[in-house]
C-alpha positions in Angstrom: -17.4 21.8 14.5 -17.4 22.6 10.7 -14.8 22.2 7.9 -13.4 25.6 6.9 -11.1 24.7 4.1 -9.2 21.8 2.5 -5.7 22.3 1.1 -3.7 19.8 -0.9 0.1 19.9 -0.9 2.2 18.5 -3.7 5.5 17.6 -2.0 8.3 15.7 -3.6 6.6 12.5 -4.8 3.7 12.8 -2.3 0.3 14.4 -2.2 -0.7 15.5 1.3 -4.0 17.1 2.3 -4.9 19.1 5.4 -8.5 19.7 6.4 -9.0 22.8 8.6 -11.9 23.2 11.0 -13.4 26.2 12.9 -12.5 24.5 16.2 -8.8 24.8 15.3 -8.3 21.1 14.7 -6.5 20.3 11.5 -6.7 16.8 10.0 -4.0 15.2 7.9 -4.3 12.7 5.0 -2.5 11.5 2.0 -3.5 10.3 -1.5 -2.1 7.1 -2.9 -2.4 7.4 -6.7 1.3 8.1 -6.8 1.8 8.3 -10.6 -0.9 10.9 -11.1 -0.8 13.3 -8.1 -1.5 16.3 -10.3 -4.9 15.2 -11.4 -5.8 13.9 -7.9 -4.8 17.3 -6.4 -7.3 19.0 -8.8 -10.0 16.5 -7.8 -9.4 17.3 -4.1 -9.8 21.0 -4.8 -13.1 20.3 -6.6 -14.4 18.0 -3.9 -13.7 20.6 -1.3 -16.7 22.6 -2.6 -18.9 19.9 -1.0 -16.9 19.4 2.2 -16.5 23.0 3.3 -19.2 23.8 5.9 -19.9 20.2 6.7 -19.5 18.4 10.0 -16.1 16.6 9.6 -17.1 13.7 11.9 -19.7 12.2 9.5 -17.2 10.3 7.5 -19.5 7.5 6.3 -22.2 10.0 5.2 -19.8 12.1 3.3 -18.2 9.2 1.5 -21.7 8.0 0.4 -22.8 11.4 -0.8 -19.6 12.2 -2.8 -19.1 8.7 -4.3 -22.8 8.2 -5.2 -23.9 11.7 -6.3 -23.1 11.1 -9.9 -21.9 7.4 -9.7 -18.7 8.2 -11.6 -15.9 5.9 -10.4 -12.2 5.6 -10.8 -8.8 5.7 -9.1 -8.5 9.5 -9.3 -11.8 10.1 -7.4 -11.1 7.3 -5.0 -7.6 8.6 -4.1 -9.0 12.1 -3.5 -11.8 10.7 -1.3 -9.3 8.5 0.5 -7.0 11.4 1.4 -9.9 13.5 2.8 -11.3 10.5 4.6 -8.0 9.8 6.4 -7.9 13.5 7.5 -11.5 13.4 8.8 -10.7 10.3 11.0 -7.7 12.2 12.2 -9.9 15.2 13.1 -12.3 12.9 15.0 -9.5 11.3 16.9 -8.0 14.6 17.9 -11.4 16.0 18.9 -12.0 13.2 21.4 -8.4 12.6 22.4 -8.1 9.1 21.0 -5.9 7.4 18.4 -7.6 6.3 15.2 -7.0 2.6 16.0 -9.2 3.1 19.1 -12.0 4.5 17.0 -11.7 1.5 14.7 -12.3 -0.9 17.6 -9.1 -0.8 19.5 -5.7 -2.5 19.2 -5.4 -6.1 18.1 -1.6 -5.8 18.5 0.9 -3.6 20.1 3.2 -3.5 17.1 2.7 -4.3 13.4 5.0 -6.7 11.5 6.7 -5.3 8.4 8.8 -6.6 5.7 12.0 -5.3 4.2 12.7 -5.3 0.4 15.7 -7.1 -1.0 17.5 -5.4 -3.9 20.7 -5.9 -6.0 22.1 -6.3 -9.4 23.0 -10.0 -9.2 21.9 -13.0 -7.2 24.9 -12.6 -5.0 24.2 -9.0 -4.2 20.6 -9.8 -3.4 21.6 -12.6 -1.1 24.0 -10.4 0.7 21.4 -7.6 1.0 18.9 -10.2 2.4 21.4 -11.3 5.1 21.9 -7.6 6.1 18.1 -7.1 6.4 17.8 -10.2 8.7 20.7 -8.9 10.8 18.7 -5.6 11.1 15.9 -7.6 12.8 13.5 -8.3 9.9 11.7 -11.6 10.0 10.0 -11.2 6.6 11.6 -10.2 3.3 10.3 -9.5 -0.2 12.0 -9.3 -3.5 11.4 -8.8 -7.2 13.3 -11.7 -8.7 14.3 -9.8 -11.8 17.6 -8.2 -12.8 18.0 -5.0 -14.7 17.2 -5.4 -18.4 15.3 -8.6 -17.9 12.6 -7.4 -20.4 15.1 -8.1 -23.2 15.5 -11.8 -22.3 13.4 -14.8 -23.4 10.8 -16.1 -21.0 12.9 -19.2 -20.3 15.9 -17.1 -19.3 13.7 -14.8 -17.2 12.3 -17.8 -15.3 15.7 -19.4 -14.9 17.2 -16.1 -13.5 14.2 -15.6 -11.1 14.7 -19.1 -9.7 18.4 -18.5 -9.3 17.8 -15.2 -7.4 15.2 -16.7 -5.1 17.3 -19.8 -4.4 20.3 -17.6 -3.5 18.3 -15.5 -1.1 16.7 -18.6 0.5 20.2 -20.1 1.0 21.5 -16.9 2.5 18.6 -16.5 5.1 17.6 -20.1 5.7 14.1 -21.4 6.2 13.3 -19.5 9.4 12.7 -16.2 7.7 9.6 -15.5 5.6 10.2 -14.7 1.9 7.6 -13.3 -0.5 7.9 -12.6 -4.2 6.7 -9.4 -5.9 6.2 -10.3 -9.6 5.0 -6.8 -10.1 2.6 -7.7 -13.0 5.6 -8.5 -15.2 4.6 -11.9 -16.6 2.1 -13.5 -18.9 0.0 -16.4 -17.5 2.1 -19.2 -18.9 5.3 -17.6 -17.6 3.8 -17.0 -14.1 2.6 -20.6 -14.0 5.9 -22.1 -15.1 7.8 -19.9 -12.6 5.5 -20.8 -9.7 6.1 -24.5 -10.3 9.9 -24.0 -10.3 9.7 -22.0 -7.1 7.5 -24.4 -5.1 10.4 -26.1 -3.2 11.7 -22.7 -1.9 8.8 -22.2 0.6 7.5 -18.9 -0.8 5.1 -17.1 1.6 3.2 -15.4 -1.2 3.3 -14.8 -4.9 2.3 -11.2 -5.5 0.7 -9.6 -8.5 1.7 -12.3 -11.0 -0.4 -10.6 -13.7 -1.7 -7.2 -14.6 -4.8 -6.3 -12.7 -7.2 -5.9 -15.6 -8.5 -9.5 -15.7 -9.6 -11.3 -12.5 -10.5 -14.3 -14.8 -6.9 -14.6 -16.0 -5.7 -14.4 -12.4 -8.1 -17.1 -11.5 -6.6 -19.3 -14.2 -3.2 -18.9 -12.7 -4.5 -19.6 -9.1 -6.0 -22.9 -10.3 -2.7 -23.9 -11.9 -0.2 -23.3 -9.1 0.4 -24.2 -5.5 1.9 -20.9 -4.3 -0.4 -18.6 -2.2 -1.3 -15.6 -4.2 -1.6 -11.9 -3.2 -3.2 -9.1 -5.3 -5.3 -6.0 -5.2 -2.9 -3.0 -4.9 -4.4 -1.3 -7.9 -8.0 -1.8 -6.8 -9.8 1.3 -5.7 -13.2 0.3 -4.3 -14.9 -2.2 -2.1 -16.7 -3.9 -5.0 -13.5 -4.9 -6.7 -12.2 -6.5 -3.5 -15.5 -8.3 -3.0 -15.2 -9.9 -6.4 -11.6 -10.9 -5.7 -12.5 -12.5 -2.4 -15.6 -14.2 -3.6 -13.7 -15.9 -6.4 -11.3 -17.5 -3.9 -8.3 -16.6 -5.9 -6.0 -15.1 -3.3 -4.8 -15.8 0.2 -3.9 -12.1 0.8 -5.4 -8.9 -0.5 -3.5 -5.6 -0.9 -5.8 -2.7 -0.2 -4.1 0.7 -0.2 -5.6 2.9 2.5 -4.9 6.0 0.5 -6.5 4.7 -2.7 -9.2 2.2 -1.7 -11.4 4.6 0.3 -9.6 5.5 3.5 -10.5 4.1 6.9 -14.2 4.2 6.1 -14.0 1.7 3.2 -10.9 -0.3 4.0 -12.2 -1.3 7.4 -15.2 -2.8 5.5 -12.9 -4.5 3.0 -10.9 -6.0 5.9 -14.2 -7.3 7.4 -15.2 -9.0 4.2 -11.8 -10.6 3.9 -11.9 -11.8 7.6 -15.1 -13.7 6.9 -13.4 -15.5 4.1 -10.1 -16.1 6.1 -8.2 -13.8 3.6 -5.4 -11.8 5.1 -4.8 -8.1 4.8 -1.5 -7.2 3.3 -1.7 -3.4 2.7 0.0 -1.8 -0.3 1.9 1.2 1.1 3.4 4.1 -0.9 3.9 7.7 0.1 5.3 9.9 2.9 5.8 9.3 6.7 2.2 10.4 7.1 1.0 7.4 5.1 3.2 5.0 7.2 1.6 6.3 10.4 -1.9 6.2 9.0 -1.5 2.7 7.7 -0.1 1.6 11.1 -3.4 2.5 12.8 -5.3 0.4 10.4 -2.9 -2.5 10.8 -3.1 -2.3 14.5 -6.9 -2.5 14.6 -7.8 -5.3 12.3 -7.6 -9.0 13.3 -6.7 -10.3 9.9 -3.7 -8.0 9.3 -0.7 -10.0 8.1 2.1 -7.8 6.9 3.0 -4.4 5.3 6.1 -2.8 3.9 8.5 -1.2 6.3 8.9 1.6 3.8 12.1 3.0 5.4 12.6 5.0 2.1 10.4 7.7 3.7 12.6 8.2 6.8 14.6 11.0 5.2 11.3 13.0 5.0 10.5 12.6 8.7 11.1 16.3 9.3 7.9 17.2 7.5 5.9 15.6 10.2 5.9 15.7 14.0 6.2 12.3 15.8 7.0 9.9 12.9 6.5 6.2 13.5 8.9 4.4 15.8 10.5 1.2 14.5 11.6 -1.8 16.4 13.5 -4.3 14.3 11.0 -5.9 12.0 8.1 -4.0 13.6 6.5 -0.6 13.7 5.0 0.4 17.1 1.4 1.4 17.2 1.1 5.0 18.5 -1.4 6.0 21.2 -1.3 9.7 20.2 -4.7 11.2 19.2 -5.8 10.9 15.6 -3.1 9.4 13.4 -0.5 10.6 15.9 1.3 13.4 13.9 1.0 16.8 12.3 2.3 18.1 9.0 4.9 20.9 9.4 3.9 23.2 6.6 7.0 25.3 7.1 9.2 22.3 5.9 7.2 21.4 2.8 8.9 24.0 0.4 12.2 22.2 1.0 10.8 19.3 -1.1 9.5 20.6 -4.4 7.0 18.4 -6.3 8.6 15.8 -8.6 5.9 14.4 -11.0 6.1 10.9 -12.4 7.4 10.8 -16.0 6.3 8.1 -18.4 9.2 6.2 -20.0 7.9 2.7 -20.7 9.6 -0.7 -20.6 10.1 -2.7 -23.7 10.8 -6.2 -25.0 13.7 -6.9 -27.4 11.3 -6.5 -30.3 10.2 -3.1 -29.2 6.8 -4.1 -27.8 5.7 -2.9 -24.4 6.8 -5.3 -21.7 4.8 -4.3 -18.6 
């Protein structure tokens, strides 16, 4: 079996890829650098010059050849490699009639636990939304504890508002439901530390991305100064970055993105490194229904999986794939269909024209960039 062609598809806010073989099997993948799909699409087209004519089942070999040939690195190349890698694993699974989770070692669980996001324009709205999510069956919630326009406020007011929001949600759902906080890289170290101390009594499951990802040293400073478990890594794009994060003993949870950090070939290794350090896998998930399905196979097959986003925002796009994931309250069922368990319906893609990300910025009251 040989690869005949690779075609990327820019669809709405997604970048899908299909790898066609001479055996008639077509693999499906997705790239996760969601803000820059245009340049990743071009990278996929360039990389296809290597892949065409190759055996699609040599995933590890191909990843090593492409990533090491010139030793250039970066999120664009990694996202392109990840999309193709997911599609190659899909091809292998289809060719032997097995789901990807079986190829990765078999199921560790029948269903994967997912969290629901809590949103609103006031603490009261967010508390009510949290109640509704629990009523829908979710056992785990996450929120960004910031209200619109928070960038214009003083750090003291931002911290006070974040505590008020979190306390309102906790009061609404009680202490039997998990609650995580997505800080979304919005704070400076001193702000993140002060907020964490204020939040300690509210039993927070994780404190996610308290700081921008550029400095692991600064993140380490925060970790040494607080008592909340930390999660980070969604912007990391290779195994070496995750090794550094794990080795420094900064976080309880890491956030590899299957469609950015190297596909199944690399993220399975990242999960193994984390397992040896008792660090949980908390995947970062963006994209289409295809990504939701692909991530579910990874989550089903690794012992140290903890949680991922339910990502119900993609459900309106289910028509672009066959057999989208099945949800069951606060869980997604692990499919036993071959490969990643679905096909892209190319006839439906034109219904969703590409919508590129526009850069707008967010600013403090003095006009400086906030985050």
